[in-house]
C-alpha positions in Angstrom: -34.8 30.7 -42.8 -35.9 28.9 -39.5 -39.7 28.3 -39.1 -41.2 28.2 -35.3 -43.9 26.4 -34.4 -46.2 26.6 -31.7 -47.3 23.7 -30.3 -51.4 23.3 -30.5 -53.3 24.3 -27.1 -55.2 21.5 -25.9 -58.8 22.0 -25.1 -61.3 20.6 -23.3 -62.4 18.2 -24.4 -66.1 16.3 -23.1 -65.7 13.4 -24.8 -65.3 9.5 -22.5 -61.8 7.7 -22.5 -62.7 5.4 -24.6 -63.7 7.1 -27.8 -60.3 9.5 -27.0 -58.4 6.5 -27.8 -56.3 4.9 -30.3 -56.8 2.2 -32.3 -55.3 -0.5 -33.0 -53.6 -0.1 -36.2 -53.7 -1.9 -38.7 -51.2 -3.9 -41.8 -51.2 -3.6 -45.2 -50.2 -6.8 -46.0 -48.0 -7.9 -49.7 -50.4 -9.5 -52.6 -49.9 -9.4 -55.9 -52.4 -8.5 -59.0 -52.0 -10.6 -61.4 -54.8 -9.8 -64.6 -55.8 -13.1 -67.2 -58.2 -13.1 -70.4 -61.5 -13.5 -68.2 -60.7 -12.3 -64.0 -58.1 -11.1 -62.2 -56.9 -12.3 -58.7 -55.6 -10.8 -55.8 -53.2 -12.6 -54.1 -52.6 -11.3 -50.6 -49.8 -12.7 -48.2 -52.0 -13.4 -44.9 -49.5 -15.6 -42.6 -51.5 -16.9 -39.4 -54.6 -16.0 -41.1 -57.6 -19.1 -40.7 -60.5 -18.8 -43.0 -62.6 -17.3 -40.9 -60.6 -14.2 -39.9 -61.0 -13.1 -43.9 -63.5 -11.1 -44.9 -64.5 -9.2 -47.8 -66.4 -6.4 -48.6 -67.0 -3.8 -51.7 -67.6 -0.6 -52.1 -67.9 0.2 -55.6 -64.7 -0.2 -56.7 -62.8 -1.1 -53.9 -61.9 -4.1 -52.5 -61.3 -4.4 -48.3 -60.3 -7.6 -47.6 -59.8 -7.1 -43.8 -57.2 -10.6 -41.8 -57.3 -10.9 -38.4 -54.8 -13.8 -36.7 -56.1 -16.6 -35.1 -54.1 -17.1 -32.1 -51.3 -14.1 -30.4 -48.3 -14.5 -29.9 -47.8 -14.7 -26.0 -46.7 -12.0 -24.1 -43.6 -14.0 -22.9 -42.3 -14.2 -26.6 -39.1 -11.5 -26.2 -39.0 -10.4 -30.6 -38.2 -7.4 -31.7 -41.2 -5.0 -32.3 -43.5 -7.6 -31.0 -45.6 -4.6 -31.2 -45.8 -5.4 -35.1 -45.8 -9.1 -34.8 -49.4 -8.7 -33.6 -51.3 -6.9 -35.2 -54.4 -8.0 -38.3 -53.9 -7.3 -41.2 -56.1 -4.6 -44.1 -55.4 -4.6 -47.6 -58.0 -1.2 -49.8 -57.9 -1.6 -53.1 -59.3 0.7 -55.5 -60.2 -2.2 -58.6 -62.3 -0.1 -60.5 -66.2 -1.5 -61.6 -65.7 -3.8 -64.6 -65.2 -6.6 -62.2 -67.9 -8.8 -61.0 -67.4 -8.7 -57.5 -70.6 -11.0 -56.8 -68.7 -13.3 -58.7 -65.6 -13.3 -56.2 -64.6 -16.2 -55.0 -62.3 -16.6 -52.7 -59.4 -19.5 -50.8 -57.3 -18.9 -48.4 -53.9 -22.1 -48.0 -51.2 -22.0 -45.4 -51.6 -17.9 -45.5 -51.4 -17.2 -48.5 -55.3 -15.9 -49.9 -56.7 -15.8 -53.8 -59.7 -13.4 -54.8 -60.5 -14.9 -58.9 -63.1 -11.6 -59.9 -64.6 -12.4 -63.3 -64.1 -9.5 -65.2 -67.5 -7.7 -66.6 -68.4 -8.7 -70.0 -68.2 -5.8 -71.6 -71.7 -4.3 -73.5 -72.7 -4.3 -77.3 -71.3 -0.8 -79.0 -74.5 0.6 -80.1 -75.6 1.1 -83.2 -75.5 3.8 -86.3 -79.5 3.6 -85.7 -80.0 3.4 -81.7 -77.7 6.8 -81.6 -79.3 9.1 -84.6 -82.7 8.4 -82.2 -80.9 9.4 -78.4 -79.2 12.5 -80.9 
């Protein structure tokens, strides 16, 4: 059985051309997560990026890493898939709430960004007396 798809009708929009222009897509870098006893180590491979081009933000259990290249490839450089070479990096990871994000430490060397996020210490379990008072 064949399915016939009709083209979408274009509607008149009151938006300006700048608002409808597609943003330059960033590419997702390669990364590796290593769990240690007291921390989580995230290694992100971002070649061509300096320390000044890295931005690390957290939102709840999510870690967002944005890395912008410091220089772009020359226009006259003949490469296959040149548009992919010029794009910046954007990585979004959901790591969970058991990490101490304010104590995060980061270092970059030769395009390898290493993030070390310490784990939160687990709260002491409530005693049976404290549980009986709650109920």
